Every structure is written in structure tokens, then in C-alpha cells.
C-alpha atoms as one frame of an Amber mdcrd trajectory, in Angstrom:
protein
  -2.041  21.097   5.685  -1.245  18.666   8.467   2.189  17.775   9.766   3.792
  14.597   8.355   3.380  11.588  10.639   6.134   8.988  10.509   5.272   5.353
  11.088   6.956   2.000  10.682   4.601  -0.024   8.503   4.728  -3.813   8.948
   2.500  -5.730   6.587   2.096  -9.057   4.832   0.957  -8.918   1.219  -0.874
 -11.866  -0.349  -2.169 -12.416  -3.876  -5.404 -14.230  -4.616  -7.798 -14.838
  -7.495 -10.869 -12.678  -8.036 -13.164 -15.620  -7.248 -11.348 -16.288  -3.962
 -11.560 -12.577  -3.147 -15.340 -12.780  -3.439 -15.516 -15.706  -1.004 -13.187
 -14.082   1.545 -15.873 -12.191   3.561 -17.699 -15.450   4.269 -14.618 -17.179
   5.639 -15.116 -18.544   9.201 -12.030 -16.671  10.448 -13.658 -13.386   9.466
 -16.804 -14.228  11.421 -14.810 -15.351  14.461 -12.265 -12.543  14.687 -13.664
  -9.408  13.051 -15.111  -6.941  15.540 -16.537  -4.267  13.235 -18.487  -3.956
   9.993 -16.085  -3.723   7.023 -15.325  -0.294   5.593 -15.246   0.331   1.820
 -12.969   3.077   0.514 -12.360   4.239  -3.065  -8.718   5.189  -3.606  -7.018
   6.967  -6.492  -3.234   7.325  -6.415  -0.672   9.017  -8.644   3.007   8.088
  -8.290   5.868  10.468  -9.037   9.571  10.104  -9.799  12.309  11.649 -11.892
  12.491  10.723 -15.571  15.437   8.418 -14.808  13.768   6.826 -11.735  16.151
   8.127  -9.059  13.584   7.718  -6.274  12.841   4.133  -7.264  16.555   3.330
  -7.354  16.792   4.630  -3.781  13.785   2.434  -2.794  11.594   5.482  -2.231
   7.938   5.670  -3.294   6.167   9.025  -3.592   2.447   9.354  -4.252  -0.571
  11.612  -3.953  -3.766   9.842  -2.861  -7.359  10.996  -3.278  -9.501   9.388
  -0.579 -12.866  10.425   0.890 -12.680  13.794  -0.914  -9.339  14.489   0.761
  -5.818  14.720  -0.657  -2.930  12.954   1.046   0.759  12.874   0.199   2.704
   9.752   1.146   6.413   9.015   1.174   7.669   5.474   1.797  11.131   3.968
   2.121  11.671   0.210   2.020  13.679  -1.342   4.861  13.060  -5.038   4.230
  10.816  -7.343   2.200  10.790 -11.150   2.302   8.085 -13.732   1.561   5.453
 -11.021   1.349   6.349  -9.486   4.742   7.661  -5.932   4.463   8.780  -3.161
   6.805   8.702   0.409   5.576   9.134   3.879   6.989   6.105   5.915   6.007
   5.240   9.614   6.208   1.744  10.796   5.316   0.090  14.191   5.596  -2.847
  16.141   4.220  -2.383  18.567   1.319  -4.674  21.110  -0.331  -4.967  19.515
  -3.770  -3.336  17.281  -6.402   0.009  19.137  -6.409   3.098  17.880  -4.564
   4.147  19.490  -1.288   7.825  19.782  -2.197   8.894  21.748   0.875   7.885
  18.944   3.250   9.686  16.387   1.093  12.883  18.412   1.344  12.519  18.547
   5.133  11.848  14.812   5.550  14.631  13.542   3.273  17.174  16.365   2.998
  19.722  14.021   1.428  17.469  13.873  -1.665  16.625  17.571  -1.607  17.965
  18.138  -5.122  15.257  15.834  -6.542  12.295  17.535  -4.885  11.745  20.365
  -7.372   8.940  20.921  -9.927  11.240  20.427 -12.915  12.494  17.086 -11.554
   9.377  15.102 -10.620   6.793  13.825 -13.103   3.668  11.621 -12.756   4.401
   8.104 -14.025   1.409   5.874 -13.310  -1.793   5.562 -11.292  -3.416   2.941
  -9.092  -7.182   2.982  -8.651  -8.931   0.437  -6.466 -11.685  -0.273  -3.977
 -10.327  -1.178  -0.544 -12.431  -3.215   1.881 -11.029  -3.095   5.428 -11.666
  -5.369   8.385 -10.189  -5.167  11.878  -8.973  -8.563  13.088  -8.444  -9.320
  16.785  -6.016 -12.242  16.829  -5.762 -14.150  20.149  -2.358 -15.860  20.221
  -0.046 -14.039  20.051  -2.403 -11.160  20.792  -2.540  -8.647  17.970  -4.769
  -6.187  16.147  -4.531  -6.588  12.392  -6.025  -4.539   9.583  -7.023  -6.799
   6.693  -7.371  -4.765   3.486  -8.684  -6.344   0.295  -7.745  -4.218  -2.735
  -9.422  -4.746  -6.119  -8.757  -2.455  -9.079  -6.110  -1.568 -11.655  -2.661
  -0.104 -12.175  -2.517   2.155 -15.255   0.359   3.631 -17.248  -0.593   5.187
 -20.557  -2.702   2.599 -22.388  -1.337  -0.293 -20.297  -3.247  -1.810 -17.371
  -2.469  -4.460 -14.751  -5.185  -5.803 -12.400  -4.953  -5.497  -8.621  -6.372
  -8.294  -6.477  -4.488  -8.607  -3.210  -4.923  -8.881   0.522  -2.725  -6.789
   2.815  -2.453  -7.709   6.487  -1.035  -4.772   8.438   0.039  -5.084  12.058
  -1.612  -2.294  14.047  -0.737  -3.603  17.505   0.941  -6.681  18.959   3.440
  -9.259  17.753   4.573  -9.653  14.164   4.174 -13.440  14.341   0.406 -12.930
  14.367   0.494 -11.860  10.705   2.091 -15.150   9.692  -0.166 -17.245  11.926
  -3.337 -15.598  10.645  -2.302 -15.949   6.995  -1.465 -19.630   7.492  -4.906
 -20.239   8.945  -6.452 -18.546   5.919  -4.336 -20.565   3.506  -5.828 -23.772
   4.866  -9.048 -22.771   3.089  -8.172 -20.140   0.451  -5.205 -20.153  -1.983
  -3.125 -17.150  -0.893   0.365 -16.483  -2.200   2.978 -14.286  -0.441   3.879
 -11.426  -2.767   6.849  -9.083  -2.338   6.104  -6.633  -5.169   4.360  -3.457
  -4.085   1.837  -1.636  -6.253   4.554   0.946  -6.879   7.018  -1.670  -8.141
   4.384  -3.111 -10.457   3.540   0.387 -11.648   7.148   1.110 -12.577   7.357
  -2.142 -14.544   4.126  -1.296 -16.372   5.314   2.242 -17.124   8.499   0.933
 -18.717   6.558  -1.418 -20.996   4.298   1.470 -22.034   7.198   3.575 -23.315
């Protein structure tokens, strides 16, 4: 298992229709500013919490992700979210299989140590989607942006909610570039800032499934 890496994730989330998602790769901005061939990744995620949602109440998201035949555990805490732009602390590390690494969780967030035990945490819902990633080199202000188009579903029991969203994550440079790039896109494609994460939507779906 690898050591947890902590990052500050700054991203802008945008919703769009499935038809607009199909036309996105042919957008002139993609041709002008993408520097590499897009990468397609299949992602399966299971989210965990206590039966009374104590992690969610503390604005903590805990998941296990299956990606490229590897298992990853991710812990996120929400610092701020407004008009689709969010800032989160994120820890992610490799694990050996689909079981939670509880020891690392206790080390990262010792104040919630009492929750990180096998009899406390249960799987609540899943998100399964295809992610298409582009690297955007934005000129002014200079920035490197990862544009990730996610298409799939959130599932809780027999309930399902479709995923069709574009996430613009700042990899390097100034935060203003995210807003500028999205505004350019919105001149041609209907994109709507969206503050609800997949985890938040999953919790809402889980509650309706009970």
C-alpha cells in the first residue's frame, strides 16, 4: 500500500445535457488548447459512512475506487463550494482490495477515530462512470487545467440517478483560469455551475431508497 498523499483540490463542476456532452470534443476550444489525446477511464466507486451519516454531517466523503485494475481509497473534506467552484482537502492512496484501510483513516483524521472501525462504517451507494480527460493549456492567466467529462450513474439499491457533468480541475496556475475557460465554453454550449458533488447526490438517492 502507498502512503496517503494530501492535496488541495480546486475544481469547477458544470452540468450539461447528454447531447451537449457528445458535441464537446469537437468544440473549437478543445482543438486550440488541448495538447494531448484524451484518455478514457472506467471508474467504479463505493461510498461509506455510518448508519446515521456522521461523516456526511462533518462534510467528509470516504470512498473506495476501482480504476485500471487498481484499488484506491480516497478521503475528502469540503472547505468551500460556491457557484460550482469548490476547494477540498483530499487524501488518496493505494490499497490491496475492496476493503477499507481503517488504520490510515485513524491517522489522517484522529478527531474522528471513533468512527473508523468495521462495525461503524457501511457501504451506502456507488457511482459508476466513464471519464474522458483532456489537458487544457490556458494562456491568460496561464494555467494547466484537467477537463474531465463524466458519464454514468449513481446507484443506491434499486434507485439510479444519471451522471453527465464536466469537471475543470486546476492543476497549475491561477484559479481565475477555471472561470475564464468555462465562460468561453458557455458562449457555445449550455453549461450550468453545479455545487452538488457525486457524494451529495448519492446520499440523497440513498435516503429515497430506504
